[in-house]
N, CA, C and O atoms as CSV, one atom per row, in Angstrom:
chain,resi,resn,atom,element,x,y,z
A,1,MET,N,N,112.285,21.396,35.656
A,1,MET,CA,C,112.297,20.349,36.666
A,1,MET,C,C,111.260,19.311,36.282
A,1,MET,O,O,110.102,19.637,36.019
A,2,LYS,N,N,111.684,18.068,36.252
A,2,LYS,CA,C,110.781,16.986,35.875
A,2,LYS,C,C,110.347,16.220,37.121
A,2,LYS,O,O,111.115,16.032,38.064
A,3,ALA,N,N,109.102,15.791,37.088
A,3,ALA,CA,C,108.586,14.973,38.184
A,3,ALA,C,C,109.037,13.533,37.980
A,3,ALA,O,O,109.094,13.043,36.852
A,4,ASP,N,N,109.350,12.874,39.060
A,4,ASP,CA,C,109.708,11.458,39.022
A,4,ASP,C,C,108.403,10.659,39.037
A,4,ASP,O,O,107.845,10.379,40.098
A,5,ILE,N,N,107.932,10.302,37.853
A,5,ILE,CA,C,106.607,9.704,37.714
A,5,ILE,C,C,106.481,8.386,38.485
A,5,ILE,O,O,105.452,8.192,39.132
A,6,PRO,N,N,107.459,7.462,38.462
A,6,PRO,CA,C,107.298,6.244,39.266
A,6,PRO,C,C,107.187,6.530,40.762
A,6,PRO,O,O,106.409,5.877,41.458
A,7,ALA,N,N,107.945,7.486,41.259
A,7,ALA,CA,C,107.863,7.825,42.683
A,7,ALA,C,C,106.524,8.475,43.009
A,7,ALA,O,O,105.945,8.212,44.063
A,8,GLU,N,N,106.033,9.317,42.114
A,8,GLU,CA,C,104.734,9.953,42.334
A,8,GLU,C,C,103.606,8.936,42.264
A,8,GLU,O,O,102.642,9.019,43.026
A,9,ALA,N,N,103.723,7.980,41.357
A,9,ALA,CA,C,102.711,6.923,41.268
A,9,ALA,C,C,102.718,6.064,42.526
A,9,ALA,O,O,101.661,5.648,43.000
A,10,MET,N,N,103.903,5.796,43.069
A,10,MET,CA,C,103.984,5.026,44.302
A,10,MET,C,C,103.377,5.817,45.464
A,10,MET,O,O,102.732,5.227,46.331
A,11,PHE,N,N,103.570,7.133,45.498
A,11,PHE,CA,C,102.972,7.971,46.534
A,11,PHE,C,C,101.447,7.935,46.451
A,11,PHE,O,O,100.777,7.782,47.473
A,12,ILE,N,N,100.896,8.073,45.254
A,12,ILE,CA,C,99.442,8.038,45.081
A,12,ILE,C,C,98.907,6.657,45.432
A,12,ILE,O,O,97.837,6.552,46.031
A,13,PHE,N,N,99.624,5.593,45.075
A,13,PHE,CA,C,99.208,4.244,45.442
A,13,PHE,C,C,99.203,4.074,46.955
A,13,PHE,O,O,98.303,3.436,47.501
A,14,ALA,N,N,100.193,4.635,47.637
A,14,ALA,CA,C,100.229,4.563,49.106
A,14,ALA,C,C,99.064,5.330,49.716
A,14,ALA,O,O,98.466,4.867,50.687
A,15,ILE,N,N,98.732,6.495,49.165
A,15,ILE,CA,C,97.581,7.259,49.653
A,15,ILE,C,C,96.295,6.453,49.449
A,15,ILE,O,O,95.432,6.435,50.327
A,16,LEU,N,N,96.165,5.796,48.311
A,16,LEU,CA,C,94.973,4.976,48.057
A,16,LEU,C,C,94.883,3.801,49.028
A,16,LEU,O,O,93.790,3.440,49.463
A,17,LEU,N,N,96.021,3.205,49.369
A,17,LEU,CA,C,96.021,2.125,50.359
A,17,LEU,C,C,95.615,2.629,51.739
A,17,LEU,O,O,94.904,1.938,52.468
A,18,ILE,N,N,96.059,3.822,52.096
A,18,ILE,CA,C,95.670,4.400,53.382
A,18,ILE,C,C,94.178,4.716,53.383
A,18,ILE,O,O,93.505,4.514,54.394
A,19,ILE,N,N,93.653,5.211,52.264
A,19,ILE,CA,C,92.213,5.463,52.153
A,19,ILE,C,C,91.436,4.173,52.328
A,19,ILE,O,O,90.426,4.146,53.030
A,20,LEU,N,N,91.900,3.097,51.693
A,20,LEU,CA,C,91.238,1.801,51.834
A,20,LEU,C,C,91.283,1.310,53.277
A,20,LEU,O,O,90.297,0.775,53.784
A,21,SER,N,N,92.418,1.489,53.934
A,21,SER,CA,C,92.509,1.048,55.327
A,21,SER,C,C,91.615,1.884,56.233
A,21,SER,O,O,91.065,1.355,57.199
A,22,LEU,N,N,91.453,3.176,55.950
A,22,LEU,CA,C,90.545,3.994,56.748
A,22,LEU,C,C,89.084,3.627,56.495
A,22,LEU,O,O,88.259,3.727,57.404
A,23,ILE,N,N,88.757,3.212,55.296
A,23,ILE,CA,C,87.391,2.746,55.019
A,23,ILE,C,C,87.121,1.465,55.799
A,23,ILE,O,O,86.046,1.307,56.377
A,24,ILE,N,N,88.082,0.552,55.819
A,24,ILE,CA,C,87.922,-0.683,56.598
A,24,ILE,C,C,87.841,-0.365,58.084
A,24,ILE,O,O,87.054,-0.976,58.808
A,25,TYR,N,N,88.647,0.584,58.543
A,25,TYR,CA,C,88.610,1.036,59.938
A,25,TYR,C,C,87.238,1.608,60.276
A,25,TYR,O,O,86.717,1.381,61.368
A,26,SER,N,N,86.661,2.346,59.344
A,26,SER,CA,C,85.330,2.910,59.560
A,26,SER,C,C,84.274,1.819,59.639
A,26,SER,O,O,83.350,1.910,60.447
A,27,MET,N,N,84.398,0.794,58.813
A,27,MET,CA,C,83.427,-0.311,58.859
A,27,MET,C,C,83.551,-1.084,60.168
A,27,MET,O,O,82.547,-1.509,60.739
A,28,ILE,N,N,84.773,-1.266,60.638
A,28,ILE,CA,C,84.979,-1.943,61.923
A,28,ILE,C,C,84.383,-1.125,63.060
A,28,ILE,O,O,83.731,-1.669,63.951
A,29,LEU,N,N,84.610,0.190,63.024
A,29,LEU,CA,C,84.028,1.054,64.053
A,29,LEU,C,C,82.500,1.042,64.003
A,29,LEU,O,O,81.839,1.156,65.035
A,30,LYS,N,N,81.951,0.907,62.816
A,30,LYS,CA,C,80.489,0.833,62.695
A,30,LYS,C,C,79.962,-0.410,63.403
A,30,LYS,O,O,78.972,-0.348,64.132
A,31,LYS,N,N,80.630,-1.537,63.183
A,31,LYS,CA,C,80.196,-2.780,63.846
A,31,LYS,C,C,80.399,-2.701,65.356
A,31,LYS,O,O,79.533,-3.117,66.127
A,32,LEU,N,N,81.537,-2.171,65.774
A,32,LEU,CA,C,81.828,-2.115,67.201
A,32,LEU,C,C,81.021,-1.053,67.927
A,32,LEU,O,O,80.749,-1.193,69.119
A,33,SER,N,N,80.633,0.008,67.227
A,33,SER,CA,C,79.873,1.065,67.895
A,33,SER,C,C,78.429,0.658,68.152
A,33,SER,O,O,77.705,1.363,68.855
A,34,GLN,N,N,78.003,-0.465,67.593
A,34,GLN,CA,C,76.678,-0.988,67.919
A,34,GLN,C,C,76.632,-1.471,69.365
A,34,GLN,O,O,75.559,-1.567,69.961
A,35,LEU,N,N,77.803,-1.773,69.927
A,35,LEU,CA,C,77.867,-2.220,71.316
A,35,LEU,C,C,77.761,-1.059,72.295
A,35,LEU,O,O,77.402,-1.252,73.456
A,36,ILE,N,N,78.069,0.135,71.829
A,36,ILE,CA,C,78.008,1.314,72.693
A,36,ILE,C,C,76.991,2.286,72.109
A,36,ILE,O,O,76.406,2.022,71.058
A,37,THR,N,N,76.785,3.381,72.772
A,37,THR,CA,C,75.776,4.327,72.300
A,37,THR,C,C,76.304,5.285,71.240
A,37,THR,O,O,75.504,5.913,70.547
A,38,GLY,N,N,77.596,5.419,71.089
A,38,GLY,CA,C,78.162,6.376,70.132
A,38,GLY,C,C,78.115,5.857,68.712
A,38,GLY,O,O,79.019,5.142,68.282
A,39,LYS,N,N,77.078,6.205,67.983
A,39,LYS,CA,C,76.931,5.725,66.606
A,39,LYS,C,C,77.703,6.577,65.605
A,39,LYS,O,O,78.038,6.098,64.521
A,40,ALA,N,N,77.987,7.816,65.945
A,40,ALA,CA,C,78.606,8.717,64.980
A,40,ALA,C,C,80.135,8.674,65.009
A,40,ALA,O,O,80.785,9.491,64.357
A,41,ILE,N,N,80.709,7.747,65.744
A,41,ILE,CA,C,82.172,7.680,65.832
A,41,ILE,C,C,82.784,7.304,64.489
A,41,ILE,O,O,83.901,7.723,64.183
A,42,ARG,N,N,82.081,6.533,63.695
A,42,ARG,CA,C,82.641,6.063,62.430
A,42,ARG,C,C,82.783,7.173,61.407
A,42,ARG,O,O,83.431,6.969,60.380
A,43,ILE,N,N,82.204,8.336,61.644
A,43,ILE,CA,C,82.301,9.427,60.679
A,43,ILE,C,C,83.706,10.030,60.640
A,43,ILE,O,O,84.109,10.596,59.624
A,44,PHE,N,N,84.448,9.912,61.731
A,44,PHE,CA,C,85.777,10.521,61.772
A,44,PHE,C,C,86.764,9.877,60.793
A,44,PHE,O,O,87.484,10.614,60.120
A,45,PRO,N,N,86.841,8.542,60.672
A,45,PRO,CA,C,87.711,7.987,59.628
A,45,PRO,C,C,87.234,8.324,58.212
A,45,PRO,O,O,88.043,8.426,57.289
A,46,VAL,N,N,85.927,8.496,58.046
A,46,VAL,CA,C,85.415,8.879,56.726
A,46,VAL,C,C,85.879,10.295,56.372
A,46,VAL,O,O,86.253,10.562,55.230
A,47,ILE,N,N,85.855,11.197,57.357
A,47,ILE,CA,C,86.376,12.549,57.129
A,47,ILE,C,C,87.872,12.480,56.827
A,47,ILE,O,O,88.377,13.234,55.995
A,48,GLY,N,N,88.579,11.572,57.505
A,48,GLY,CA,C,89.995,11.369,57.202
A,48,GLY,C,C,90.209,10.889,55.773
A,48,GLY,O,O,91.164,11.300,55.115
A,49,CYS,N,N,89.318,10.016,55.288
A,49,CYS,CA,C,89.397,9.566,53.890
A,49,CYS,C,C,89.207,10.730,52.929
A,49,CYS,O,O,89.924,10.849,51.936
A,50,LEU,N,N,88.243,11.583,53.228
A,50,LEU,CA,C,88.005,12.741,52.361
A,50,LEU,C,C,89.211,13.684,52.360
A,50,LEU,O,O,89.558,14.259,51.328
A,51,ALA,N,N,89.837,13.836,53.515
A,51,ALA,CA,C,91.037,14.674,53.579
A,51,ALA,C,C,92.176,14.057,52.770
A,51,ALA,O,O,92.936,14.775,52.119
A,52,LEU,N,N,92.296,12.734,52.808
A,52,LEU,CA,C,93.339,12.079,52.010
A,52,LEU,C,C,93.049,12.182,50.520
A,52,LEU,O,O,93.978,12.266,49.716
A,53,ILE,N,N,91.789,12.177,50.143
A,53,ILE,CA,C,91.452,12.406,48.739
A,53,ILE,C,C,91.872,13.819,48.346
A,53,ILE,O,O,92.344,14.047,47.232
A,54,GLY,N,N,91.696,14.768,49.270
A,54,GLY,CA,C,92.183,16.134,49.016
A,54,GLY,C,C,93.689,16.174,48.842
A,54,GLY,O,O,94.196,16.905,47.992
A,55,VAL,N,N,94.412,15.394,49.641
A,55,VAL,CA,C,95.867,15.304,49.501
A,55,VAL,C,C,96.226,14.806,48.105
A,55,VAL,O,O,97.087,15.378,47.435
A,56,ALA,N,N,95.565,13.743,47.676
A,56,ALA,CA,C,95.870,13.167,46.364
A,56,ALA,C,C,95.547,14.146,45.238
A,56,ALA,O,O,96.312,14.267,44.282
A,57,VAL,N,N,94.423,14.841,45.348
A,57,VAL,CA,C,94.035,15.784,44.294
A,57,VAL,C,C,95.033,16.937,44.214
A,57,VAL,O,O,95.479,17.293,43.123
A,58,PHE,N,N,95.387,17.522,45.360
A,58,PHE,CA,C,96.351,18.620,45.344
A,58,PHE,C,C,97.713,18.155,44.835
A,58,PHE,O,O,98.391,18.886,44.112
A,59,HIS,N,N,98.107,16.953,45.207
A,59,HIS,CA,C,99.416,16.440,44.779
A,59,HIS,C,C,99.437,16.207,43.269
A,59,HIS,O,O,100.386,16.600,42.591
A,60,ILE,N,N,98.404,15.577,42.750
A,60,ILE,CA,C,98.348,15.320,41.302
A,60,ILE,C,C,98.290,16.637,40.534
A,60,ILE,O,O,98.961,16.798,39.515
A,61,TYR,N,N,97.488,17.572,41.026
A,61,TYR,CA,C,97.393,18.881,40.374
A,61,TYR,C,C,98.746,19.586,40.360
A,61,TYR,O,O,99.149,20.167,39.352
A,62,ARG,N,N,99.427,19.526,41.475
A,62,ARG,CA,C,100.726,20.191,41.584
A,62,ARG,C,C,101.749,19.544,40.654
A,62,ARG,O,O,102.517,20.244,39.994
A,63,ILE,N,N,101.764,18.228,40.600
A,63,ILE,CA,C,102.761,17.521,39.796
A,63,ILE,C,C,102.509,17.698,38.305
A,63,ILE,O,O,103.443,17.967,37.549
A,64,PHE,N,N,101.261,17.552,37.872
A,64,PHE,CA,C,100.998,17.565,36.433
A,64,PHE,C,C,100.706,18.948,35.864
A,64,PHE,O,O,100.720,19.110,34.643
A,65,PHE,N,N,100.443,19.945,36.696
A,65,PHE,CA,C,100.181,21.272,36.165
A,65,PHE,C,C,101.364,22.214,36.352
A,65,PHE,O,O,101.718,22.944,35.427
A,66,TYR,N,N,101.973,22.210,37.516
A,66,TYR,CA,C,103.022,23.192,37.797
A,66,TYR,C,C,104.431,22.685,37.500
A,66,TYR,O,O,105.290,23.481,37.121
A,67,PHE,N,N,104.695,21.401,37.657
A,67,PHE,CA,C,106.052,20.919,37.396
A,67,PHE,C,C,106.461,21.082,35.933
A,67,PHE,O,O,107.604,21.461,35.677
A,68,PRO,N,N,105.584,20.816,34.960
A,68,PRO,CA,C,105.997,21.080,33.569
A,68,PRO,C,C,106.271,22.560,33.293
A,68,PRO,O,O,107.093,22.887,32.437
A,69,GLN,N,N,105.593,23.451,34.008
A,69,GLN,CA,C,105.852,24.877,33.824
A,69,GLN,C,C,107.219,25.281,34.351
A,69,GLN,O,O,107.799,26.262,33.886
A,70,LEU,N,N,107.741,24.528,35.323
A,70,LEU,CA,C,109.066,24.851,35.863
A,70,LEU,C,C,110.167,24.640,34.828
A,70,LEU,O,O,111.202,25.304,34.881
A,71,GLU,N,N,109.948,23.712,33.880
A,71,GLU,CA,C,110.959,23.439,32.861
A,71,GLU,C,C,111.141,24.610,31.915
A,71,GLU,O,O,112.252,24.883,31.461
A,72,THR,N,N,110.052,25.301,31.618
A,72,THR,CA,C,110.120,26.357,30.611
A,72,THR,C,C,110.074,27.763,31.210
A,72,THR,O,O,110.084,28.750,30.474
A,73,ALA,N,N,110.025,27.858,32.522
A,73,ALA,CA,C,109.888,29.176,33.155
A,73,ALA,C,C,111.183,29.967,33.073
A,73,ALA,O,O,112.283,29.429,33.201
A,74,GLY,N,N,111.012,31.243,32.857
A,74,GLY,CA,C,112.160,32.148,32.868
A,74,GLY,C,C,112.484,32.532,34.299
A,74,GLY,O,O,111.776,32.142,35.227
A,75,PRO,N,N,113.552,33.295,34.481
A,75,PRO,CA,C,113.958,33.673,35.844
A,75,PRO,C,C,112.897,34.468,36.606
A,75,PRO,O,O,112.764,34.314,37.820
A,76,ALA,N,N,112.152,35.305,35.913
A,76,ALA,CA,C,111.137,36.115,36.600
A,76,ALA,C,C,109.949,35.268,37.045
A,76,ALA,O,O,109.401,35.485,38.126
A,77,ALA,N,N,109.553,34.311,36.223
A,77,ALA,CA,C,108.395,33.480,36.544
A,77,ALA,C,C,108.750,32.338,37.490
A,77,ALA,O,O,107.871,31.756,38.126
A,78,LEU,N,N,110.027,32.023,37.582
A,78,LEU,CA,C,110.447,30.887,38.401
A,78,LEU,C,C,110.131,31.101,39.879
A,78,LEU,O,O,109.659,30.182,40.548
A,79,ILE,N,N,110.383,32.283,40.384
A,79,ILE,CA,C,110.121,32.564,41.798
A,79,ILE,C,C,108.624,32.462,42.097
A,79,ILE,O,O,108.231,31.916,43.128
A,80,ASP,N,N,107.787,32.988,41.192
A,80,ASP,CA,C,106.336,32.904,41.393
A,80,ASP,C,C,105.855,31.460,41.393
A,80,ASP,O,O,105.004,31.087,42.200
A,81,LEU,N,N,106.397,30.645,40.488
A,81,LEU,CA,C,106.010,29.231,40.450
A,81,LEU,C,C,106.439,28.500,41.716
A,81,LEU,O,O,105.691,27.670,42.234
A,82,ILE,N,N,107.611,28.793,42.208
A,82,ILE,CA,C,108.082,28.148,43.433
A,82,ILE,C,C,107.207,28.546,44.616
A,82,ILE,O,O,106.906,27.713,45.471
A,83,ILE,N,N,106.799,29.805,44.674
A,83,ILE,CA,C,105.907,30.251,45.756
A,83,ILE,C,C,104.565,29.547,45.669
A,83,ILE,O,O,104.010,29.152,46.694
A,84,ILE,N,N,104.030,29.379,44.458
A,84,ILE,CA,C,102.761,28.666,44.288
A,84,ILE,C,C,102.918,27.210,44.694
A,84,ILE,O,O,102.051,26.656,45.370
A,85,LEU,N,N,104.028,26.582,44.283
A,85,LEU,CA,C,104.262,25.181,44.655
A,85,LEU,C,C,104.367,25.011,46.165
A,85,LEU,O,O,103.837,24.048,46.719
A,86,LEU,N,N,105.038,25.926,46.825
A,86,LEU,CA,C,105.151,25.838,48.284
A,86,LEU,C,C,103.800,26.067,48.963
A,86,LEU,O,O,103.507,25.443,49.983
A,87,SER,N,N,102.988,26.944,48.413
A,87,SER,CA,C,101.650,27.166,48.968
A,87,SER,C,C,100.788,25.925,48.817
A,87,SER,O,O,100.074,25.544,49.744
A,88,LEU,N,N,100.852,25.291,47.649
A,88,LEU,CA,C,100.092,24.061,47.449
A,88,LEU,C,C,100.605,22.936,48.345
A,88,LEU,O,O,99.822,22.113,48.820
A,89,SER,N,N,101.904,22.898,48.575
A,89,SER,CA,C,102.455,21.885,49.489
A,89,SER,C,C,101.968,22.109,50.913
A,89,SER,O,O,101.726,21.153,51.648
A,90,ARG,N,N,101.825,23.362,51.298
A,90,ARG,CA,C,101.318,23.668,52.638
A,90,ARG,C,C,99.865,23.211,52.780
A,90,ARG,O,O,99.493,22.633,53.801
A,91,VAL,N,N,99.042,23.468,51.757
A,91,VAL,CA,C,97.648,23.023,51.795
A,91,VAL,C,C,97.588,21.502,51.844
A,91,VAL,O,O,96.791,20.930,52.586
A,92,GLU,N,N,98.426,20.857,51.057
A,92,GLU,CA,C,98.494,19.395,51.041
A,92,GLU,C,C,98.884,18.854,52.417
A,92,GLU,O,O,98.339,17.847,52.866
A,93,SER,N,N,99.816,19.515,53.077
A,93,SER,CA,C,100.245,19.089,54.413
A,93,SER,C,C,99.129,19.261,55.441
A,93,SER,O,O,98.974,18.426,56.332
A,94,PHE,N,N,98.347,20.345,55.323
A,94,PHE,CA,C,97.223,20.532,56.235
A,94,PHE,C,C,96.162,19.453,56.044
A,94,PHE,O,O,95.585,18.967,57.017
A,95,PHE,N,N,95.904,19.077,54.787
A,95,PHE,CA,C,94.969,17.983,54.540
A,95,PHE,C,C,95.485,16.678,55.142
A,95,PHE,O,O,94.715,15.916,55.725
A,96,LEU,N,N,96.779,16.421,55.002
A,96,LEU,CA,C,97.370,15.206,55.569
A,96,LEU,C,C,97.294,15.219,57.087
A,96,LEU,O,O,96.996,14.195,57.702
A,97,LEU,N,N,97.559,16.364,57.694
A,97,LEU,CA,C,97.428,16.497,59.141
A,97,LEU,C,C,95.987,16.282,59.574
A,97,LEU,O,O,95.737,15.603,60.571
A,98,GLY,N,N,95.043,16.843,58.848
A,98,GLY,CA,C,93.626,16.653,59.174
A,98,GLY,C,C,93.208,15.194,59.076
A,98,GLY,O,O,92.438,14.713,59.907
A,99,ALA,N,N,93.707,14.485,58.068
A,99,ALA,CA,C,93.374,13.069,57.932
A,99,ALA,C,C,93.870,12.274,59.128
A,99,ALA,O,O,93.158,11.419,59.653
A,100,GLY,N,N,95.083,12.557,59.551
A,100,GLY,CA,C,95.624,11.857,60.710
A,100,GLY,C,C,94.887,12.201,61.992
A,100,GLY,O,O,94.606,11.323,62.807
A,101,LEU,N,N,94.575,13.473,62.171
A,101,LEU,CA,C,93.885,13.886,63.398
A,101,LEU,C,C,92.469,13.331,63.474
A,101,LEU,O,O,92.030,12.899,64.540
A,102,PHE,N,N,91.756,13.339,62.365
A,102,PHE,CA,C,90.389,12.821,62.398
A,102,PHE,C,C,90.357,11.313,62.635
A,102,PHE,O,O,89.495,10.824,63.365
A,103,SER,N,N,91.277,10.574,62.032
A,103,SER,CA,C,91.289,9.132,62.281
A,103,SER,C,C,91.721,8.827,63.713
A,103,SER,O,O,91.209,7.893,64.330
A,104,LEU,N,N,92.653,9.605,64.240
A,104,LEU,CA,C,93.057,9.447,65.640
A,104,LEU,C,C,91.910,9.809,66.580
A,104,LEU,O,O,91.693,9.132,67.585
A,105,LEU,N,N,91.184,10.860,66.262
A,105,LEU,CA,C,90.062,11.279,67.094
A,105,LEU,C,C,88.977,10.205,67.146
A,105,LEU,O,O,88.382,9.975,68.199
A,106,GLY,N,N,88.718,9.552,66.023
A,106,GLY,CA,C,87.755,8.459,66.017
A,106,GLY,C,C,88.181,7.314,66.924
A,106,GLY,O,O,87.363,6.760,67.658
A,107,GLY,N,N,89.450,6.963,66.876
A,107,GLY,CA,C,89.956,5.906,67.743
A,107,GLY,C,C,89.920,6.285,69.210
A,107,GLY,O,O,89.575,5.467,70.063
A,108,LEU,N,N,90.277,7.530,69.502
A,108,LEU,CA,C,90.252,7.993,70.897
A,108,LEU,C,C,88.829,8.058,71.447
A,108,LEU,O,O,88.599,7.716,72.607
A,109,LEU,N,N,87.887,8.488,70.637
A,109,LEU,CA,C,86.491,8.536,71.080
A,109,LEU,C,C,85.958,7.128,71.339
A,109,LEU,O,O,85.242,6.906,72.316
A,110,TYR,N,N,86.304,6.179,70.470
A,110,TYR,CA,C,85.867,4.813,70.694
A,110,TYR,C,C,86.525,4.234,71.940
A,110,TYR,O,O,85.874,3.542,72.723
A,111,TYR,N,N,87.809,4.512,72.127
A,111,TYR,CA,C,88.507,4.008,73.302
A,111,TYR,C,C,87.905,4.591,74.577
A,111,TYR,O,O,87.710,3.870,75.556
A,112,SER,N,N,87.612,5.879,74.573
A,112,SER,CA,C,87.044,6.478,75.785
A,112,SER,C,C,85.628,5.982,76.049
A,112,SER,O,O,85.210,5.885,77.203
A,113,ALA,N,N,84.878,5.662,74.978
A,113,ALA,CA,C,83.514,5.167,75.166
A,113,ALA,C,C,83.507,3.725,75.693
A,113,ALA,O,O,82.602,3.340,76.433
A,114,THR,N,N,84.506,2.939,75.316
A,114,THR,CA,C,84.520,1.544,75.745
A,114,THR,C,C,85.266,1.326,77.055
A,114,THR,O,O,85.147,0.263,77.664
A,115,SER,N,N,86.021,2.305,77.487
A,115,SER,CA,C,86.788,2.092,78.717
A,115,SER,C,C,86.093,2.654,79.949
A,115,SER,O,O,86.695,2.695,81.022
A,116,ARG,N,N,84.872,3.077,79.827
A,116,ARG,CA,C,84.118,3.565,80.999
A,116,ARG,C,C,83.606,2.429,81.822
A,116,ARG,O,O,82.952,2.650,82.842
């Protein structure tokens, strides 16, 4: 099984754009949190950025290390490789979920602090 390199490159580029937008979101929260007492609210988008970096690392590792092995794997090794790939996809999905939850939590905390 071969990886579709242009599609994978577009996925990594999209992850990098989301990381950049979360960094900008964190800088905006830093400026806006000076108006309220919650100074640590900006850390949540930063944690989301770190989780997205984890997504990118797991995805690149999975694509460039395990996909070439699928081409040459025999029937006995194929099932083990598929199980490993699915496990890595699950970890990648948890990192993606964490990135979304942490960035949402930062926004909700800022909203609750400013709407009092």
